[in-house]
N, C-alpha and C positions, 0 to 999 in steps of 0.2 A: 504494500500500499504506499503511496508515494504522497507526500504532504507539501502542498502548496501554501504561503503566506502571502496574501494579498494585504499589503501595507500602505493605506489611502484612507483620506477622511470624506473623500469623495464618494456621494453614495452612489452613483451613476458608474463609478468604475468598478464599485463594490460588486454591483448585482449583474452588471454586464459581465463581468470576469466568473463571478461564481456559477452562471448561467452556462457559460464556455466551457468551465473546467471541472464542473460540479458530476457530471459522468465518470470523469478518465480520474479524478484524483479526490484525495481529503484536501478539503479547501478551508483553512481557516481566515480569520479576517480581523488585523489591526488596525484602529484608528489613529493611534499616536505613537511614538516613539517607545515610550515605557512599554505599552501592550508588548510592542513587535519585540523589545528585551525579552519580557517573562514568557511569551509564546518560544523563541527559542530558545531559553534556558529550559523550559518544561516538556518541550516536545522534540522527537527527532524529526527535523523540519530539513525537508530535501531541495525547495527553492523559494525563495523569497523574491517578491515582484514588487518593486521599491517605487511608490509616486515620487518625484521628485518634488513634488509640492505636499510632501507631509507635514501637515500643520506649518509651525512659522519655521521649521529648522530647515538649515542648509543640507541640500542632500547629500553633499560631500562629508558633511559633518556627520551627518546621520547614518552614512555608510560606513563612518569611521568607528563610532559607536557599536554598531552592528558587528563588525570583525572583530572589536575590543571581546565582545564574549562567545563568538563563534568564527575564529579564523578562516576557515575554511569552506564557511558559509556560501553556496551558490546565488547569488544574487540579479535579478534583470531588474533594468530601471527602465522605467515609464517615461520618457523626455518630451518636450515640444519641440526638439531639436536633435539628431543625433550625431550633427557637426559642429560643434561649437567649443569654446576653450573649458564650460562645466564638464561637456561631455568627455572631451582629452582626459581631464581630471579623474574624473569616473574610472576611466579605463586604464589609469595608469595605477590608480588604488587597486585594482583586481576585480570590480564589476564583471561578469561574465558577459553581458551582451547591454545593447540599449536601443529601445525600440521607440519610436515615434509614435507618437498621439495625433488623431486617432490612430490607432493601430489597425493592421490588417489582420483578422481571424486565422487564415492562415498561416501568416509570417509569424504571429503569436505563437500559435500551437506549436510549429515547428522548433522555434526558440527555446520553446520551454522543454518540447521532449528531447532535445541535447541537453539541456541543462539538467534533468533527471538523469538522464544517463550518465553525464559526468559526476552528478552528487554518488550514483550509486559504486562508482569506480571509487571515489574517493574513499569510501565506507567500507569497501572491501581492503582496500589498502590498509588502512586505518586496523582494522580486522585483523588483518595476516601478520601486522607489528605488533600485537598485543601480545606479552608472554604468556604462557599457559600455566594455570596456578599450580600449587602441588596439591594434594589430595589432603592436606593438612584443614581439619576444619576451621572457620572462622570462630573469634572467641564468643563465646557463651557462658551459661554458669555451668562451672565445671560438673555440679553436684545436682543430679535430679532428685529432690525430695521425693521420698516414697509417696509422700500426700499429693503430689503434684497431679496424678491420675483420679485420683479420688475429689480433689477440688474441681478438675476438668468434667467428669461426669454430675458432680453437683450443679456446674454451670450449663450442663446441656439438659436436665432437670428441668431446672429454673425458665432456660429458653422455651422447651416444648410446652410448659404451661402458659408461658406469655402468648403463645403466637395459636395454641391450640382452635381457639374460638375466634380466631381472626382471618376471615373467608374473602374480605376485599383484597382482590389482588396488588391496588396501589400502595394499599395501607401496609400491607404483608411485606409488600418489596422493602420499602424504608425499614419496617422494623425489623427485620431479618439482617440488613446492612450495617443497623444501629448496634444490634445485637452482637455480631461477629466483630467488630471495631471494640466493641467494648470488653469482649471475653480476651481479645488478643492486644490489646493496647496499640491497634494499628492507625495509620495516620491516612490511610486511603483506604478505599472499597469501591468494587462498581461490579453490578450485577448484570449481567447479558442473559438474555432468555432466546429461546429459538421462535419465530414466528414463523408459523405455516403458510402465511398467505405471502409474505415478503421472501423465504426463502431463506433465510439469514437470520443472525444473531442480532437481537435489537437491545442496546441501551435502555434498562426498565428503571435503574435508581443507582445512584452515587453518592460518596460522603469523601469531600475534601479534595475534590476536584478543582483545580483554579481558573480551567479557561473556559468562561461563560459559551455555551452553545455545545460543547463538546456531547452534553447529555443526550441531545437530542439527533446525535448525527448518526445515521444507519449505514454503517460500514460493514463488510461482509466478513473482517477479522479473519480474511483466509488462511493464513500461514499459521497465526497463532491455531485455527481450529483445524486445520492439518494435522498439525505436530499433534495435539490432543489426542486425535483418532488413531492416528499410529501409534503413539506410544502408550495410550491407556493409562496413563499416570499423572499425578499432580506435577506441575510443571514448577520447578523452583530455579531461579536465576542467580540463587547465591548459592546452589549446590557447583561445588567446584568440576564436576564431570560436566555441566555444561557448557566449561570454557572451551573443552577439547572439541566442539562441534562449530567451529566460527561459521564455515560456509551455511551450515544447515540453520543456524541459530540465527543470523542477520537479518532476516525479515522478522522473523518471531520477535527479535529484542526490540525490533521496531515497533511493531504494533503493542509490544506487552509496555514501551516507552510512550506511546500514545495513551494508554488508559493508567499511565505512570503506575504501574504496579511492579512488584518482583515475585510475586505466587499466584498461579494462574490453580483453580482448582474445577475440574468438570462436575458438572450436577447431572447425575442418571436417573431416568425413570425409564419403566418399562423398556429395559434396555438397551434406550440409545440418550447420547448426551441431549438433555433440554436447556441446558444452560449453562454460565460457568461465574464463580466467582475470582475476581481479580482484585488482589489484594498488597498493598503498599508494604511498607518497612513499619517496624516496631517504632513508637514512639521515642524509646529508649535508646533509638539505634543497632540494639542487638538484632539478630537473625532467631527466625523459630526454632525452638529445640525439636529434636526428633519425636517428642512424646507429643508435642503440641501439632506437629503436621499429623501425627497419626491421629491425633483428635480431630483435625480439621476436617479428616476424610469421613472418619465417622459422624461428624455433624453436617458435612456436606451433602450425606445421604439424607438425614434427617431432612433437611431444607428442601430437596428435590422432590420428596415425597409430600411434603407439607402444599410447595406451589403447586404441586399438580393436583393435589385436594383442593386447593382455590379455583385453578382452572376448570374444575369437574362443577365446583358448586356454580361458578357461574353459567356454565353452559346447561345446568339444570334449570338455572333460574330463567333463562332467556327460553327455555324451551316451555317450562310452566307457564310465562307469559303468552308464550304463541299458542300452547293448549286453552289460555284463560279468552284469548281473543278470536278463537274458533268459535267455543261455545256464545259468546257474545254474540257473535255474528249471524247465529241461528235465527231467523224471525219468527219461530215460533216459541212458546215457551217450554222451557226444559227444567226441570228439576232430578236433583238425585238424592239417593237416602242412602243410608248405611242399612245391615241387617236388624237392624233395633228400630229402625223408622228414624233416625234423626238426620237433619237435612243437611246435605252435604254440599250443595250448590244450587244454584238459582243464575239463568242466564239474566240477560238484560230485559228480553222481552219477558220470561215472567214476571220480572219487577213491574212492568209496565199494565199487564194484562191483570196483575192479581192487587196493583197499589201497594205492593210492601216495598221494604229495602232488604234486601239479601244480609246485609250485617247484624239486622235485627232478628233475624230468624235462623240464621243459618248456626247449627249445632244443637237447635232445640228441635224439641217432636214435630214429626209434620201436621199436628193441630194446629200448629200457630198458624196456619196459612189456610184454615179450613177444614169443617167436620167432614165434606164431601171429598177432598182429595185425601185428608187421613184414611177415609172408609176405602176406597179403592187401592190407595197404597199399600193399607195393611192387609187387606184381601191379597193383595199381589204379593206379599211377602209369607203369609201365611199360608197358602195354597199352593204357591210354587209355580204360578202360570201367568199368563200374560192377559191384560183383557183391553179389548179395542175398541176404540172409539165410544165411550159412555157419555152420555148427556147429561150436566151438570149445571146447576144456575149458583153462582158464585153469591153468597149472602150478603157477601161485603159490597160487590159492586152491581151485582142483579145482573150480571152478562152471562151470557148461556155460551157455556164450554163444553167443547168436544176434548173428552181425554183418554187417550191409551197410555198402558204402561207394559213395562217388561220386568224381568227379573234378570237381575246381574249375576255372573257368578262366576268364580276363579276358573284356572284349567282343570281342577278336578271335579267339576260340575257342581260344586258348595255354592250355595247361595250368601252372596257378600250382599246385596242391597238392591234397591229397585231404581228405575227410571222411569218417568212421566213425561209424555210429550202433550201438549194442548193447545189451543188457539180458541178465539172467541169465534162460536160460529155464525153472529151475524157478517164477518166478513167471508167465510166460506159457502156460506149459502146464496153469496149474490153472485155465483158463478153457474149461470143456468146451465142445466143439464146434467151436470155432473151429480154422480151419486155418491153423496157423501159418507154414507153409511160405509162403504165399500172401499173409498178411495182412503179413510181413514185407517179403515183395519190392514189395510196393505203397508199404507205409510209408517204405521206405527210397529209394525212384524220388521219391516225393511231396517227403518232406522234403528230399532233395537239389535238388529241383528248386526248392523255395521258399527255401532258406538259401543256395544258391548262388549267387548275383548279390548279396543284401546282405553277404554275408561278403566277396565280392571285392571289392566298392565302398567299404565300409568301412575294411577293410583296406590298399586300394592307396591310398587318400587318408591314412590313418593314416599311411602310410610315408612319403609324399612332403610332408606337413604341414610337419617341421620345416625344410627348405629352401625350401621355398613359400610362406610364410607372411605375406609383406610383399606376396605378390602379392593386390591386392584382388580381382580376378576369380576367382582359385582359392579363398579364403577365403570367398567366397559361396557360390560351388558348392559347398565342403566341407560347411559348415553346411547347407544346404537338401537334400544327397543323403545325407548320413549321419543325418540327421534321418528322413527320409523312408525310409530302407533299416531303421533300427530298429523304425520305426512298423511294416514290412512283418513283422518278426521276432516284436514284440509280437503280433502279430494270429494270427501261426501259433502260437503257445505259447498264447493263450487258446483258440484253436479246437482245439488237441490237449485241452486241459484239459476243456474243456466235453466233448467225446465220453467219454474217459476217467472222469471223475468219477461218482458214481450221479447220477439224477435227483434233484433236490429241488424238488418242483410246489407252489406257493401260490396253491391256486384261490381264487377271488373270484367272484361274480357277474356275469356280463355279456351283453354280445349279440353270438350269433356272426356275424351278416351284418355288426354294425359292425366287428367284427374283420377279417371277411374284406376287408372296403372298406379299413381302415387298412393293411392287409397289401400288398393291391394297389397302394395310392398310393404306398409307400414302394417297393414293385421298380419301380413306372414311373418315379420319381424318379431311383431308382439308375441305371436302363439308359437313358434319355433317347430314346426309342424314339416320334417323333410318327405313325408310319406304321401302328400297328397300332390296328385296330377292336374294340372292346370291346364284350362283349354279357353283360348280367347279367340272369339270371332266380333270383329269392328266393323260394321258395313256402313258406319257413318264417315264417308269420305271428308265430310267438311261439317268436322264437330264444335267448330266456333258459335261461341254463345255469350251470354252474360248471366254470371253466376256469382253468388260469395264463395271463393275458393275454400277457405279456411272450413266455414259451415258445412258446406255441401261435401267437402270430402270428409269429414266429421262422421256426416251420415252413412254414407258408402262404407267408410273404415267399421263403422259399428254392424252393417250387414255380414260384410265378410268377417267380422269376428265371429259371429254367430255361426256363420256357415262353416267356419273352419272349427269351431269348439262342438259341433256336431260330429264330427268325424275324428273321435281321440285316436283312431287307431290307423287314420290313413284314408283317403277315397280319391274322388275325382271332383273339382270345382269347374263347371261351365260359366262361362263368361261373354256375354253380347251386349251389341250397342248398334241399333239398326233407327232408322227411320221412317215413320208410320204416317199414314194419312188418313183421316177421318175419325180421330180416338180425341176425347179431348179428356181432362181430369177434372176431378172433382172438385179442385178448389181454384178452377182455371177460369179464362174468360168465359163469359156469359154468350153463348152462339145465338144469333138470329136468324141463322141460316143463310147469310149473305156470304159465308165464306166457310171452307173444310180447314180446320187449325190441323197444321202439321206438327207434331211431336217428335220426340226423342225417346225410346223405347230400350231401357236395360236389365235384361235378366242376367238372376244370380242363381243357378242352381247346383245344390251340392249332391251328393249320395249318402249324405249321413243317417240317422236315425229317423227324422222325421217328427210331426208335430200330432198329437193326438187329438181327434176332432173336438173334445169337451174345451181343449187349450187356444183354440183357434179364435174364437169371441173375444179373447182377454190378452191377444198382443200386443197391443198397442195401448193396454190400459196402464196408466204410469203407475209403478212401485208392484208391477206384476212380474213374478221373474220364476222359473222352476231351477234355476240353479243355485247350488248353495250359496255363493258368494255374489255380491253385485246388489244394485239399488232396484234393479227393474226399472230404470229410467232410459235404457239405451235405445229401444222401437220408439219409445214415446218421443223423446228427443227428435229420433232418425225424421219420423211423420211430420213433426211440428216445423224442422228445417226445409223438406221436400215440400209440403203445403206452402210454406212460406216463401219458395220460388214457384208458385203456382202449378206445382207437380201434383202426384199421388202415389201410393205405394201401396201393394197388395202381396200375400202371400197365400199360395198351394203348396200342399202339402198331406202326405201321406204316412202314416207309422211304417218306419222300416223302408220307405221308397222315396227319401230326400226330400228336400224342402226347395221349391223356387221361387224369389222375390223378385216382382218387377216392380222399377220404377218408371215414370213416365213423367217428362219434364217438357214444356213447351219447347221446340226446338228454334234455337238461336235466342230465346229470351233471356 
């Protein structure tokens, strides 16, 4: 990692150079000569870019001051003129190069690149001249008291007690560093943690660093990380053995110097390095003893585990908030109870319909929201069966409510609670032609099926988390399962919203043949059934028309999925598209005899199990499904989309002889 310092008090120069160099080098800024001197003293600087007007100082004098603290520093001067008496003086004093202002981007980059190479060469030469130390240890207390280990273990116990309940990562990071500095009497400490999104180590906390802005610098620390991965041990620059590795250690020492550290301790969690602790010297000037380093290793394992726990806790909180958002987004009222009938949750719609606040009733008996609710929920728990669409009048609001309930069970089938879904029937009954009783029954059954297992899994793991968060296997399983179950709930809400909201078409010109091909490929990819033979016959030479590609494609994907699902062991799928004259659609234009409509007819036939006669009339009803999984909204949504395109869909089927789905769309419409 190459370090370039911009020494200028002009904001425009600072920002332009930072943008130009930021991706290639670590860039530090000095706004005055004292700041520049401090940076050069504290960091392994490769190149200084010195503005000739740095404050009120004469540039030649400023250069002399810089050379007095770092005689071999490589310095590039930004000047108004490159040919002048002042420029000649700077060259004579040893300035590497002078670049005129305003500078050319490529010229400056080339000069800096050469200057960095020069700095690297000087560093290698200096390292080669350094004498190798003997293996005699640096002086420290010759006698290690027998009580030292006990004192350190006591310190570890106090540390663990102090941080056990700290789960906010930002506070935890600072607390960890403060504790380490105090335990070992250190002058500096830095905590770097692996950031999965950025794929690099990021500085999270620091104690004792003198350069403002370094804390937020996200450098890869490449050489240091490679050394730690390769050697899998604590890096101690005060170890005499490190002096025998001048070539390998040159860049490592440079990065350690940037962090102002002498000791680097890897933090390992789940078998991989999740972060590092970079520590400075002891304030006494002595090096850490062997016992202290052994204790530091033990401490690092505890720190890694504690930080990992805090990360998981934060992830759980985010997942729980997302889970709450999903429940609050359901437009019907939803309540859940435990096996004793105590209310666990009410969503926002339930609060609005019942005119209660969740905070006032959660944790209390279901009687708190009305005896009518309590009777149905208690019967559900007592009898262990679902109740579909009971109509009751809420005594408090006088509203007529439709209530459906279902039992919540754990993986062993043991009842753990109940869920009730309800709505104001005055809204439902306003939809003419809808069979309210049957629709509510199907809706309740499907909703219970789709939300039962996710709710059980999330609640069970959430209850177990406080006492099991130290179990790594449990944490991993919880994070995976909770997120998966929340995604399932999210998908349920999305499908319900898609069915309930008015259709909004965004037609654009496209080729219906291409759309069918894309939908087929999507369904095949999802189903992964290689034993299906597909025959295609597209007679529509000109399949150009106006349609909503996303919605109509979704309708065809659903039809193809149903066809593939009916052939679990493989079979034949025939797809045809042709132009027909003399047909019209149920939702199409109203013919007046003046013209004969032209339509595109798409037929999708499978050799699957077919459909029973008693089920044919229910295919397009919402929440109707013979499958173990699913909401039963697929074909209902597909028909809604097709009819929105002024088309129609019909099904012909016989048990064990396959099914044919015919979609008719206005040609070119």
